[in-house]
PDB file of the backbone (N, CA, C, O) and the ligand in Angstrom, with CONECT records:
HET     ZN  A 101       1
ATOM      1  N   UNK A   1     116.859 119.928  49.983  1.00  0.00           N
ATOM      2  CA  UNK A   1     115.791 118.978  50.260  1.00  0.00           C
ATOM      3  C   UNK A   1     116.186 117.586  49.784  1.00  0.00           C
ATOM      4  O   UNK A   1     117.015 117.441  48.886  1.00  0.00           O
ATOM      5  N   UNK A   2     115.605 116.590  50.376  1.00  0.00           N
ATOM      6  CA  UNK A   2     115.849 115.219  49.938  1.00  0.00           C
ATOM      7  C   UNK A   2     114.864 114.852  48.841  1.00  0.00           C
ATOM      8  O   UNK A   2     113.697 115.243  48.883  1.00  0.00           O
ATOM      9  N   UNK A   3     115.334 114.109  47.876  1.00  0.00           N
ATOM     10  CA  UNK A   3     114.444 113.698  46.797  1.00  0.00           C
ATOM     11  C   UNK A   3     114.944 112.399  46.178  1.00  0.00           C
ATOM     12  O   UNK A   3     116.089 111.988  46.368  1.00  0.00           O
ATOM     13  N   UNK A   4     114.059 111.783  45.446  1.00  0.00           N
ATOM     14  CA  UNK A   4     114.429 110.573  44.737  1.00  0.00           C
ATOM     15  C   UNK A   4     114.647 110.928  43.278  1.00  0.00           C
ATOM     16  O   UNK A   4     113.725 111.382  42.601  1.00  0.00           O
ATOM     17  N   UNK A   5     115.861 110.723  42.794  1.00  0.00           N
ATOM     18  CA  UNK A   5     116.171 111.070  41.417  1.00  0.00           C
ATOM     19  C   UNK A   5     116.775 109.890  40.687  1.00  0.00           C
ATOM     20  O   UNK A   5     117.207 108.903  41.282  1.00  0.00           O
ATOM     21  N   UNK A   6     116.789 110.033  39.376  1.00  0.00           N
ATOM     22  CA  UNK A   6     117.344 108.968  38.543  1.00  0.00           C
ATOM     23  C   UNK A   6     118.789 109.297  38.205  1.00  0.00           C
ATOM     24  O   UNK A   6     119.085 110.331  37.606  1.00  0.00           O
ATOM     25  N   UNK A   7     119.679 108.401  38.599  1.00  0.00           N
ATOM     26  CA  UNK A   7     121.084 108.593  38.278  1.00  0.00           C
ATOM     27  C   UNK A   7     121.376 107.941  36.932  1.00  0.00           C
ATOM     28  O   UNK A   7     121.167 106.742  36.749  1.00  0.00           O
ATOM     29  N   UNK A   8     121.862 108.749  35.997  1.00  0.00           N
ATOM     30  CA  UNK A   8     122.097 108.236  34.645  1.00  0.00           C
ATOM     31  C   UNK A   8     123.318 107.315  34.614  1.00  0.00           C
ATOM     32  O   UNK A   8     123.453 106.483  33.717  1.00  0.00           O
ATOM     33  N   UNK A   9     124.186 107.465  35.577  1.00  0.00           N
ATOM     34  CA  UNK A   9     125.385 106.639  35.593  1.00  0.00           C
ATOM     35  C   UNK A   9     125.091 105.262  36.197  1.00  0.00           C
ATOM     36  O   UNK A   9     125.502 104.232  35.662  1.00  0.00           O
ATOM     37  N   UNK A  10     124.376 105.268  37.314  1.00  0.00           N
ATOM     38  CA  UNK A  10     123.994 103.997  37.950  1.00  0.00           C
ATOM     39  C   UNK A  10     122.831 103.348  37.199  1.00  0.00           C
ATOM     40  O   UNK A  10     122.616 102.139  37.283  1.00  0.00           O
ATOM     41  N   UNK A  11     122.095 104.168  36.471  1.00  0.00           N
ATOM     42  CA  UNK A  11     120.870 103.718  35.815  1.00  0.00           C
ATOM     43  C   UNK A  11     119.879 103.153  36.829  1.00  0.00           C
ATOM     44  O   UNK A  11     119.204 102.151  36.595  1.00  0.00           O
ATOM     45  N   UNK A  12     119.828 103.834  37.943  1.00  0.00           N
ATOM     46  CA  UNK A  12     118.879 103.452  38.993  1.00  0.00           C
ATOM     47  C   UNK A  12     118.413 104.697  39.712  1.00  0.00           C
ATOM     48  O   UNK A  12     119.051 105.748  39.658  1.00  0.00           O
ATOM     49  N   UNK A  13     117.290 104.558  40.382  1.00  0.00           N
ATOM     50  CA  UNK A  13     116.830 105.665  41.210  1.00  0.00           C
ATOM     51  C   UNK A  13     117.626 105.694  42.502  1.00  0.00           C
ATOM     52  O   UNK A  13     117.926 104.663  43.103  1.00  0.00           O
ATOM     53  N   UNK A  14     117.953 106.905  42.905  1.00  0.00           N
ATOM     54  CA  UNK A  14     118.742 107.073  44.122  1.00  0.00           C
ATOM     55  C   UNK A  14     118.079 108.089  45.046  1.00  0.00           C
ATOM     56  O   UNK A  14     117.471 109.062  44.601  1.00  0.00           O
ATOM     57  N   UNK A  15     118.213 107.840  46.309  1.00  0.00           N
ATOM     58  CA  UNK A  15     117.764 108.820  47.293  1.00  0.00           C
ATOM     59  C   UNK A  15     118.848 109.861  47.459  1.00  0.00           C
ATOM     60  O   UNK A  15     119.926 109.568  47.976  1.00  0.00           O
ATOM     61  N   UNK A  16     118.569 111.063  47.027  1.00  0.00           N
ATOM     62  CA  UNK A  16     119.541 112.138  47.103  1.00  0.00           C
ATOM     63  C   UNK A  16     119.213 113.023  48.301  1.00  0.00           C
ATOM     64  O   UNK A  16     118.063 113.410  48.511  1.00  0.00           O
ATOM     65  N   UNK A  17     120.228 113.329  49.068  1.00  0.00           N
ATOM     66  CA  UNK A  17     120.019 114.203  50.225  1.00  0.00           C
ATOM     67  C   UNK A  17     120.662 115.557  49.966  1.00  0.00           C
ATOM     68  O   UNK A  17     121.618 115.675  49.199  1.00  0.00           O
ATOM     69  N   UNK A  18     120.123 116.566  50.616  1.00  0.00           N
ATOM     70  CA  UNK A  18     120.653 117.922  50.525  1.00  0.00           C
ATOM     71  C   UNK A  18     120.670 118.439  49.095  1.00  0.00           C
ATOM     72  O   UNK A  18     121.609 119.118  48.679  1.00  0.00           O
ATOM     73  N   UNK A  19     119.631 118.115  48.353  1.00  0.00           N
ATOM     74  CA  UNK A  19     119.501 118.660  47.008  1.00  0.00           C
ATOM     75  C   UNK A  19     119.203 120.153  47.050  1.00  0.00           C
ATOM     76  O   UNK A  19     118.611 120.671  47.996  1.00  0.00           O
ATOM     77  N   UNK A  20     119.631 120.815  45.999  1.00  0.00           N
ATOM     78  CA  UNK A  20     119.469 122.263  45.930  1.00  0.00           C
ATOM     79  C   UNK A  20     118.362 122.605  44.942  1.00  0.00           C
ATOM     80  O   UNK A  20     118.411 122.192  43.784  1.00  0.00           O
ATOM     81  N   UNK A  21     117.376 123.348  45.392  1.00  0.00           N
ATOM     82  CA  UNK A  21     116.266 123.726  44.530  1.00  0.00           C
ATOM     83  C   UNK A  21     116.660 124.933  43.692  1.00  0.00           C
ATOM     84  O   UNK A  21     117.137 125.943  44.209  1.00  0.00           O
ATOM     85  N   UNK A  22     116.450 124.804  42.387  1.00  0.00           N
ATOM     86  CA  UNK A  22     116.769 125.905  41.477  1.00  0.00           C
ATOM     87  C   UNK A  22     115.586 126.166  40.565  1.00  0.00           C
ATOM     88  O   UNK A  22     114.658 125.363  40.464  1.00  0.00           O
ATOM     89  N   UNK A  23     115.648 127.318  39.901  1.00  0.00           N
ATOM     90  CA  UNK A  23     114.584 127.652  38.962  1.00  0.00           C
ATOM     91  C   UNK A  23     115.200 127.920  37.599  1.00  0.00           C
ATOM     92  O   UNK A  23     116.178 128.658  37.478  1.00  0.00           O
ATOM     93  N   UNK A  24     114.618 127.314  36.584  1.00  0.00           N
ATOM     94  CA  UNK A  24     115.118 127.520  35.237  1.00  0.00           C
ATOM     95  C   UNK A  24     114.603 128.852  34.710  1.00  0.00           C
ATOM     96  O   UNK A  24     113.654 129.411  35.259  1.00  0.00           O
ATOM     97  N   UNK A  25     115.228 129.374  33.635  1.00  0.00           N
ATOM     98  CA  UNK A  25     114.730 130.622  33.021  1.00  0.00           C
ATOM     99  C   UNK A  25     113.278 130.505  32.576  1.00  0.00           C
ATOM    100  O   UNK A  25     112.584 131.513  32.445  1.00  0.00           O
ATOM    101  N   UNK A  26     112.824 129.296  32.346  1.00  0.00           N
ATOM    102  CA  UNK A  26     111.444 129.076  31.922  1.00  0.00           C
ATOM    103  C   UNK A  26     110.466 129.138  33.083  1.00  0.00           C
ATOM    104  O   UNK A  26     109.251 129.110  32.887  1.00  0.00           O
ATOM    105  N   UNK A  27     110.999 129.222  34.282  1.00  0.00           N
ATOM    106  CA  UNK A  27     110.130 129.277  35.445  1.00  0.00           C
ATOM    107  C   UNK A  27     109.845 127.909  36.039  1.00  0.00           C
ATOM    108  O   UNK A  27     109.038 127.778  36.959  1.00  0.00           O
ATOM    109  N   UNK A  28     110.497 126.913  35.518  1.00  0.00           N
ATOM    110  CA  UNK A  28     110.306 125.580  36.078  1.00  0.00           C
ATOM    111  C   UNK A  28     111.260 125.389  37.252  1.00  0.00           C
ATOM    112  O   UNK A  28     112.403 125.848  37.243  1.00  0.00           O
ATOM    113  N   UNK A  29     110.751 124.705  38.243  1.00  0.00           N
ATOM    114  CA  UNK A  29     111.604 124.454  39.399  1.00  0.00           C
ATOM    115  C   UNK A  29     112.192 123.056  39.306  1.00  0.00           C
ATOM    116  O   UNK A  29     111.540 122.105  38.874  1.00  0.00           O
ATOM    117  N   UNK A  30     113.437 122.969  39.723  1.00  0.00           N
ATOM    118  CA  UNK A  30     114.066 121.658  39.733  1.00  0.00           C
ATOM    119  C   UNK A  30     114.971 121.555  40.947  1.00  0.00           C
ATOM    120  O   UNK A  30     115.331 122.554  41.569  1.00  0.00           O
ATOM    121  N   UNK A  31     115.324 120.334  41.262  1.00  0.00           N
ATOM    122  CA  UNK A  31     116.208 120.120  42.397  1.00  0.00           C
ATOM    123  C   UNK A  31     117.413 119.328  41.916  1.00  0.00           C
ATOM    124  O   UNK A  31     117.297 118.364  41.160  1.00  0.00           O
ATOM    125  N   UNK A  32     118.568 119.769  42.380  1.00  0.00           N
ATOM    126  CA  UNK A  32     119.813 119.146  41.948  1.00  0.00           C
ATOM    127  C   UNK A  32     120.593 118.653  43.159  1.00  0.00           C
ATOM    128  O   UNK A  32     120.680 119.329  44.184  1.00  0.00           O
ATOM    129  N   UNK A  33     121.153 117.467  43.017  1.00  0.00           N
ATOM    130  CA  UNK A  33     121.965 116.918  44.089  1.00  0.00           C
ATOM    131  C   UNK A  33     122.933 115.896  43.540  1.00  0.00           C
ATOM    132  O   UNK A  33     123.061 115.729  42.327  1.00  0.00           O
ATOM    133  N   UNK A  34     123.606 115.222  44.435  1.00  0.00           N
ATOM    134  CA  UNK A  34     124.590 114.238  44.009  1.00  0.00           C
ATOM    135  C   UNK A  34     124.139 112.833  44.363  1.00  0.00           C
ATOM    136  O   UNK A  34     123.582 112.587  45.433  1.00  0.00           O
ATOM    137  N   UNK A  35     124.391 111.922  43.444  1.00  0.00           N
ATOM    138  CA  UNK A  35     124.132 110.509  43.703  1.00  0.00           C
ATOM    139  C   UNK A  35     125.010 110.057  44.870  1.00  0.00           C
ATOM    140  O   UNK A  35     126.218 110.292  44.868  1.00  0.00           O
ATOM    141  N   UNK A  36     124.403 109.411  45.863  1.00  0.00           N
ATOM    142  CA  UNK A  36     125.180 108.986  47.032  1.00  0.00           C
ATOM    143  C   UNK A  36     126.170 107.870  46.714  1.00  0.00           C
ATOM    144  O   UNK A  36     127.069 107.591  47.507  1.00  0.00           O
ATOM    145  N   UNK A  37     126.008 107.236  45.568  1.00  0.00           N
ATOM    146  CA  UNK A  37     126.874 106.111  45.217  1.00  0.00           C
ATOM    147  C   UNK A  37     128.056 106.545  44.360  1.00  0.00           C
ATOM    148  O   UNK A  37     129.196 106.169  44.633  1.00  0.00           O
ATOM    149  N   UNK A  38     127.785 107.340  43.317  1.00  0.00           N
ATOM    150  CA  UNK A  38     128.849 107.667  42.370  1.00  0.00           C
ATOM    151  C   UNK A  38     129.112 109.168  42.259  1.00  0.00           C
ATOM    152  O   UNK A  38     129.985 109.591  41.501  1.00  0.00           O
ATOM    153  N   UNK A  39     128.373 109.962  43.001  1.00  0.00           N
ATOM    154  CA  UNK A  39     128.571 111.414  43.046  1.00  0.00           C
ATOM    155  C   UNK A  39     128.252 112.121  41.733  1.00  0.00           C
ATOM    156  O   UNK A  39     128.625 113.278  41.540  1.00  0.00           O
ATOM    157  N   UNK A  40     127.565 111.425  40.835  1.00  0.00           N
ATOM    158  CA  UNK A  40     127.102 112.090  39.621  1.00  0.00           C
ATOM    159  C   UNK A  40     125.957 113.036  39.973  1.00  0.00           C
ATOM    160  O   UNK A  40     125.166 112.771  40.878  1.00  0.00           O
ATOM    161  N   UNK A  41     125.890 114.131  39.246  1.00  0.00           N
ATOM    162  CA  UNK A  41     124.824 115.092  39.510  1.00  0.00           C
ATOM    163  C   UNK A  41     123.485 114.539  39.049  1.00  0.00           C
ATOM    164  O   UNK A  41     123.336 114.087  37.913  1.00  0.00           O
ATOM    165  N   UNK A  42     122.529 114.583  39.943  1.00  0.00           N
ATOM    166  CA  UNK A  42     121.187 114.082  39.650  1.00  0.00           C
ATOM    167  C   UNK A  42     120.220 115.253  39.680  1.00  0.00           C
ATOM    168  O   UNK A  42     120.193 116.033  40.632  1.00  0.00           O
ATOM    169  N   UNK A  43     119.430 115.362  38.623  1.00  0.00           N
ATOM    170  CA  UNK A  43     118.474 116.457  38.517  1.00  0.00           C
ATOM    171  C   UNK A  43     117.065 115.912  38.426  1.00  0.00           C
ATOM    172  O   UNK A  43     116.814 114.915  37.749  1.00  0.00           O
ATOM    173  N   UNK A  44     116.158 116.564  39.104  1.00  0.00           N
ATOM    174  CA  UNK A  44     114.770 116.184  38.978  1.00  0.00           C
ATOM    175  C   UNK A  44     113.910 117.448  38.895  1.00  0.00           C
ATOM    176  O   UNK A  44     114.049 118.375  39.693  1.00  0.00           O
ATOM    177  N   UNK A  45     113.035 117.450  37.918  1.00  0.00           N
ATOM    178  CA  UNK A  45     112.117 118.570  37.813  1.00  0.00           C
ATOM    179  C   UNK A  45     110.995 118.407  38.813  1.00  0.00           C
ATOM    180  O   UNK A  45     110.485 117.306  39.024  1.00  0.00           O
ATOM    181  N   UNK A  46     110.620 119.504  39.422  1.00  0.00           N
ATOM    182  CA  UNK A  46     109.530 119.480  40.380  1.00  0.00           C
ATOM    183  C   UNK A  46     108.236 119.816  39.660  1.00  0.00           C
ATOM    184  O   UNK A  46     108.226 120.588  38.701  1.00  0.00           O
ATOM    185  N   UNK A  47     107.153 119.232  40.131  1.00  0.00           N
ATOM    186  CA  UNK A  47     105.868 119.533  39.501  1.00  0.00           C
ATOM    187  C   UNK A  47     105.519 121.003  39.634  1.00  0.00           C
ATOM    188  O   UNK A  47     105.709 121.616  40.684  1.00  0.00           O
ATOM    189  N   UNK A  48     105.016 121.542  38.567  1.00  0.00           N
ATOM    190  CA  UNK A  48     104.629 122.945  38.576  1.00  0.00           C
ATOM    191  C   UNK A  48     103.444 123.163  39.495  1.00  0.00           C
ATOM    192  O   UNK A  48     102.572 122.304  39.628  1.00  0.00           O
ATOM    193  N   UNK A  49     103.426 124.318  40.121  1.00  0.00           N
ATOM    194  CA  UNK A  49     102.317 124.615  41.019  1.00  0.00           C
ATOM    195  C   UNK A  49     101.099 125.105  40.248  1.00  0.00           C
ATOM    196  O   UNK A  49      99.971 125.048  40.740  1.00  0.00           O
ATOM    197  N   UNK A  50     101.344 125.589  39.027  1.00  0.00           N
ATOM    198  CA  UNK A  50     100.241 126.162  38.260  1.00  0.00           C
ATOM    199  C   UNK A  50      99.464 125.091  37.500  1.00  0.00           C
ATOM    200  O   UNK A  50      98.234 125.054  37.522  1.00  0.00           O
ATOM    201  N   UNK A  51     100.215 124.223  36.828  1.00  0.00           N
ATOM    202  CA  UNK A  51      99.548 123.167  36.081  1.00  0.00           C
ATOM    203  C   UNK A  51     100.217 121.834  36.388  1.00  0.00           C
ATOM    204  O   UNK A  51     101.420 121.745  36.633  1.00  0.00           O
ATOM    205  N   UNK A  52      99.388 120.814  36.362  1.00  0.00           N
ATOM    206  CA  UNK A  52      99.929 119.505  36.668  1.00  0.00           C
ATOM    207  C   UNK A  52     100.605 118.915  35.430  1.00  0.00           C
ATOM    208  O   UNK A  52     100.117 119.014  34.304  1.00  0.00           O
ATOM    209  N   UNK A  53     101.750 118.299  35.703  1.00  0.00           N
ATOM    210  CA  UNK A  53     102.476 117.687  34.598  1.00  0.00           C
ATOM    211  C   UNK A  53     102.695 116.216  34.902  1.00  0.00           C
ATOM    212  O   UNK A  53     102.694 115.779  36.053  1.00  0.00           O
ATOM    213  N   UNK A  54     102.879 115.490  33.847  1.00  0.00           N
ATOM    214  CA  UNK A  54     103.083 114.059  34.039  1.00  0.00           C
ATOM    215  C   UNK A  54     104.477 113.785  34.557  1.00  0.00           C
ATOM    216  O   UNK A  54     105.466 114.377  34.124  1.00  0.00           O
ATOM    217  N   UNK A  55     104.514 112.877  35.488  1.00  0.00           N
ATOM    218  CA  UNK A  55     105.801 112.460  36.025  1.00  0.00           C
ATOM    219  C   UNK A  55     105.953 110.961  35.839  1.00  0.00           C
ATOM    220  O   UNK A  55     105.000 110.195  35.980  1.00  0.00           O
ATOM    221  N   UNK A  56     107.136 110.579  35.528  1.00  0.00           N
ATOM    222  CA  UNK A  56     107.350 109.146  35.361  1.00  0.00           C
ATOM    223  C   UNK A  56     108.028 108.594  36.609  1.00  0.00           C
ATOM    224  O   UNK A  56     108.304 107.397  36.684  1.00  0.00           O
TER     225      UNK A  56
HETATM  226 ZN    ZN A 101     124.977 107.103  40.660  1.00  0.00          ZN2+
END
């Protein structure tokens, strides 16, 4: 899936395409992809379906 993530290397938000959705052992879902500029791995946690969490 495509998502907007924060690249720690560019220190900017990047539009990531073809991100891979994964689930942590804690049951949290996240999406991982590569920064289109520097190819650093960008991770973003997805909001939980059970309870709402704050997102920055
Ligand atoms: Zn980057």
